LUMLO-236406 format. One record per residue: residue in one letter; x, y, z negated of N, C-alpha, C, O in turn. Coordinates in steps of 0.05 Angstrom, whole numbers, plus 5000, padded with zeros to 4 digits. Layout:
REM residues N
AXYZXYZXYZXYZ
...
//
This chain:
REM residues 251
X607767934467609367914488607668164500608968364507
X604368144504603868284521604468584512604768734532
X604668714485605468914478607469034481607669284480
X609768824487612768934497612069064529612269284538
X611068814541610468954572609869224566611369424568
X607369214558606169434557608369724550608669914565
X609169704536611469934528613069954551613670154564
X613369804553616269854582614769954607615970064626
X611969904606610269914634610570284627612170444637
X608270324604608170584596609970814599609171044602
X612870714599615470944596616570894632618171024644
X614870644640615870644670613870814691614370904713
X611670834676608771034690610971354689612071474708
X610871414658612371644663614471714676614671944683
X616671524683617371574695618171564726620071664739
X615471394734614571394757613871724766614871834786
X612571824752611172074753612772294761612072484775
X615572234751617372494746619072404788619572554806
X619272104786620472144818618772104832619472164855
X616071984831614672104863614072384866613372454888
X614272594845613972894857617172924861617673034882
X618872864849621572904867622572804904624372894918
X620672594907620772464935618972644943620072804958
X616772684939614272874953615573154957614873314975
X617673204940618273474949620473424974619973544996
X622773244971624973174989623673135020623873265041
X622972995015620772935048617872785040617072705018
X616672785067613672755067612772435063614472275071
X611272345056610871955056609572045090608272255094
X610171855110609971795131606471645133606071435145
X604271785118601771695123599571865134600272095129
X597771865143596572075159597872185181599772105193
X596572365183597872595196601072575201602072645223
X602672485177605372525182606172275189608472225181
X605172105201606171835205608171885221607872115231
X610771745231612271845255612171585267611071415254
X613671515299613771245304615671185295617171345285
X616070955296618270765286617870645253620170585244
X616470605240615670485217612870325223610870455226
X612870055224612569775230609769875209609669955186
X607869845228605369945214602669685221602969485235
X600669745210596169615204596369865218597670055226
X593469715216591869975223590570075187590269925168
X590070315190589370445165587470315148587970335124
X585370195156582370175150583969875128583169815105
X586469725147587469575136588869585105588769455084
X590169795114592769865104591369975066592169895045
X589070175072586670255057585770025039586470005016
X584669915049583869655036585169475012584169404991
X587969435026590069255011591469414982592269304961
X591269674987591669844969590669924950591870004930
X587869904955585870044932584369894920582970004903
X583869554924582669404916584169294894582969224874
X587169274893587369134867587369394845587569334821
X587369674851586069864826584269814818584269784793
X581669774830578569684825578369454810576869454790
X580369184818580668944799582168974769581768874747
X584369214782586469104753585569264731585469104712
X584769514722583569584704581769504686582269474662
X579369464699576869274696578468984687577168914668
X580368784691580868534696581568474671580868294655
X583968724669586668674649584368844610585068854586
X582568904620581169024588579668814580579268744556
X578368684603576568414594579068164584578768064562
X580768094595582468014581584368064561585467924544
X584368244566587268344536584868434514585068274496
X582768634508580868784492580368494461579168274461
X581468614444580168344421577168404417576168204406
X575468594420574068774418573068914446574669024461
X570268884452569369044464567669304449566869274426
X567369514462566169804443565869934472567069904493
X563570094462562970274480564070504491563670564515
X565670674474566770814487568670764506569070934522
X569870564507571870354521570470234542571570254564
X569070164542566770074568566270364592566770384616
X565370534576564870784592567070894605566870914630
X569270954594572470924610572970684630573970764651
X572670474629572870284649569970344666570170254689
X568270414663565670414686566370674690564670694707
X567070844689568871124699571371044717571871214735
X572570894717575170794721573270674754573670784776
X571670484750570670354769569270524795569570484819
X567570714783565270824798567171014822566271094843
X570071044812571671164830573170954850572971004874
X574870674839576270604846573670294862574170104876
X571970354854570270134874569170274906568670154927
X569170534900568770714923570270694947569870654970
X573370774922575570874940576670524961577570514984
X576370304943577870044952575369944968575869954992
X572469834961571369704984569569854995568169755013
X568870174987567070355010568670615025567870685048
X570370715017571770925027573470785059573370915079
X574670535057575970515083574370515109574970605131
X571770365096570570285123568670605126566870605143
X568870785114567871065119569771145140568471275157
X571871125145573871235160572971225188571871025197
X573371465203573671485231575471445245575471415269
X577671455225580571455233582671155226585071115223
X580270985224580770695221583270595237585070455226
X583270655257585170465278587070615275588170615297
X588270755262590870945266592170715253591170515243
X595570845255597070665248597470815224597071045218
X598870535202598470665175601470465168601570255181
X604470535145606670385151605570195127604270245107
X606869905140606269695116608069795096607069725074
X610269915091611669925066610270015045610869945022
X608170185051606470315028604470235021602870345007
X604169915033602669715021603669544988602269484969
X606269504994606569284967607669544952607869484928
X608269764955609270004934605970074924605670044900
X604570114933601870124918599569924906597569984892
X600369664916600069464907601369404876599869364857
X603869414873605369454853604569624833603969534810
X604369884838603270124816599970034807599269894787
X598670124822596369934821596269744797595369764774
X597369574808597169364781598569424756597769344734
X600669574760602169634738600669844722600369784699
X599670114731597370254719595170094710594470144687
X593769924722591269774709592069634687590369574671
X594269584683595169414653594969594642592969624628
X596869804642597469984618594570084611593870054587
X592470254631590270324619589070084609588870084585
X587969854623587269594614587269614579585369664564
X590569574571591069514550590469764533589869724510
X590670014542589970204522587470214514586570264492
X586170154535583070264532582269964509580269984495
X583369814508582669504495584469634471583869474453
X585869764462587369704436587570004426588970024406
X586570224434586470404424584070484398581670504399
X585970514378583770564354581270734356579070644349
X581370974366579771104368577971064395576771264402
X577770874409575570774420574670534413572870404426
X575670464396573970204385571370194370569870004363
X571070484366569170514347566270734366567370904380
X563770724367561170894368562171204364561271394378
X564271234343565271574325565971704356565271934361
X567271564373569171714387566871894408566872094422
X565371734403562671984420561972174417560672284434
X562472304390561872514370564172784381563673024381
X566872644390568672764392568372924420567372824440
X569173194419568973374439570573294474569873334497
X573273154461574973074476573072924503573072984527
X571472714489570272544502569472654525570672634546
X567272784520565772964534565973194556564473254575
X568673314544568873514564571073354585571273404609
X572873124568574272934599572572814619573272774642
X569572744604567072644624566272854642566272834666
X565573034630565273294641567073384669565973464690
X569873364665571573404685572273214698573673304716
X572173014700571072664719569872694732570472674756
X567372744722564972724739565772974759565472944784
X566773184749566673504773569373394792569473474815
X570573284786572373184800571572924819571572924844
X571072774808568772574829567672644844568172544866
X565572854844564473054858565473104885564773034908
X568073304872569673494890570973354908571273444931
X571873144900573772844913572172794944572872844967
X569772684932568272564952566272744973565472674995
X565772994961564973124975566473284999565373375019
X569373284992571073325017572873185021575173255028
X571672915015572972755035571572705053572872635072
X568772705059566772675071566172925091565272895114
X566673155079567873355101569273325125569073365149
X570873225106573873145131573572835142575672725146
X571672725146571072505153569272625179570072595202
X567072735173565272885196566273075213565373205232
X568373065203570573335228570773095252571973165272
X569772855253571072695283568472685293568272635317
X566172725276563272655287561872665317559972545328
X564072895325563972955359565472705377565372685402
X566872495355568272275371571172425379572572285394
X572072665372575172815370576972655359576472535339
X579272635371580472415358582672595333583672495313
X583072925344585173035337584873235312582873155299
X585773415301585173465278584073745279584773895297
X582673835264581374205263581374265230581874125210
X580574495235581474645203578174585195576174645207
X578374455171576774535159575274715143576574845126
X572974745145571075005139568474865122566874685128
X569175065092566475105074567074985047569074835046
X565675025027566274785001568774985003569275185017
X570274804978573274864969574475014994575275244992
X574474865018575974895038576775235043578775345052
X574675335032575175525045578175815029579176035037
X578375625006580475614983583075484981585275594977
X582375214985585375094988585374865008583474715016
X587774865015587674605038586674315032585774145047
X587274305003587373974995585073994972586374024951
X583174004968580573984955579673724952578073654934
X581073524976580673284961582173134936581472964920
X584373274939587173184923586173394899585073264883
X586273654891585073694872582273554859581773524835
X580673474882579173354857579273094846577673014830
X581972894858582972674848584872784819584572664798
X586472984820587573054805585673154777586773204756
X582973164779581673244763580172994753579772954729
X579472834771579172584758580472574742579772654720
X583072474748584372274728585572464704586272354683
X585772684707586172924679583172914661583172904636
X581472924671579272794655579272594635578772584611
X580172384657580372134652581472064623580171944606
X584472204620584972244596584872304587586172214568
X583272544582582372704562579672534550579072534526
X578372384568576672274557576972034531575972014509
X579271864549581271584542582871704510582771584488
X583871894516585472084502588871814495590071834474
X589571604514591071474509593671634521593471854532
X595971494517598271534534597971434557599271554574
X596771244565596471134596594771284613595171274637
X593071404603591671534612592571874626591871984646
X595071974596596172174601598272164627598372364641
X599971924633601471814643600171774683600871864704
X598171594677596671684702596471974720596872034743
X595172164688593972374706596872514708596572704724
X599472494699601972554716602872544730604372704742
X601972254736603572164761601672294795602772374816
X598672274787596372334799598072694811598472754834
X598472804794600173104798602273084805602873264821
X604072914800606772884815606572734843608672734856
X604572624851604572574883602872764892603772894910
X600672824885597972994906599173314900598373494915
X600473364885602073744894603973734916603273864936
X606173634917606973624940606073454961606973474984
X604473314957603373264984600573444995599273395015
X600373564982598773914984599874075000599274205020
X601674044986604274274996604674245030604274415047
X605673965033605973825049604473955079605074085100
X601973825065598773895081599974165092600974205114
X599574315075599174665078600974735101599974845120
X603674675099606274725119604774645146604374785167
X604174385140602874275170600374455178600274565200
X598274475157596074585183597774985187597375075210
X599175125171599775355183601975355206602275565219
X604075075213605475065228603475025262603875135283
X601474835254600074745278598074905290597674935314
X596775035267594575285275594875585268594275705247
X595975685292596776055285594676175262595176305242
X591776065275589676285257589176145239586776185232
X590375915221589175825192589275985187590976135197
X587376085163586676305136588276315120588076155101
X590376505120592276585103590976595078591776415063
X589076745067588376655047588976425033590176445011
X588176155044587675895030590775875012592576025017
X590975734998592475564975592075174994590775065012
X594875104968595574874977593174734970591574614983
X593474844927591074554920590574734896588874634881
X591474944889590475064865589675274874591375434884
X587075344872585675564879586775954871586576064849
X587676044890588776294875592276254868594076414871
X592276104864595775984843597475854866599075994878
X597075624871599675494900597675294914598275164933
//
């Protein structure tokens, strides 16, 4: 029965990746700077906690629950997943200077549903993919390339988020043009970093579940970065023209 649930949810993950990309290109999600009055809202910090903590618990929990045996390649994949989501779920919300800003309630149950589904398919896959069940996967270049890309993405994501947070160190509440690091190349290096995280995870785990999540991340992040890019250009007449939205020199 769990295997059938996995098959259905995996298919739904791929469908969701297409759906979220189309939705993001048609209209902006009402999060952060794109929030508009009229949505039933809670505080942003509460919203982030409610959304991201399930992601920190689900993959690890389902792996421990369903894996017939525990193996080091799979455990390393789980630990790398946790590195990102423990920060995102338990630390990042308390770093926000904008934690009291409105956050649409509708985003919370949708995110919890997705994060639970995503944690299930990836936890199941890590426990059942044959190549992850022996230490010989450590001899495969895909593991190390993926791990390197994921670590690089974690660094890019964390540094970019930290720079955005520090833009309000002067106590201001408005938006400013970020300067320095990859912000000189793209509007949303934090989103680029997140795409790298899950592209790397997909490579190091080499599972369809990892691929589905990487595609979903790209489907969500690219349209949102394009929306951010348009917003900055409309709000700031002096916004650097050489910057792209999310892929340096390309998009």
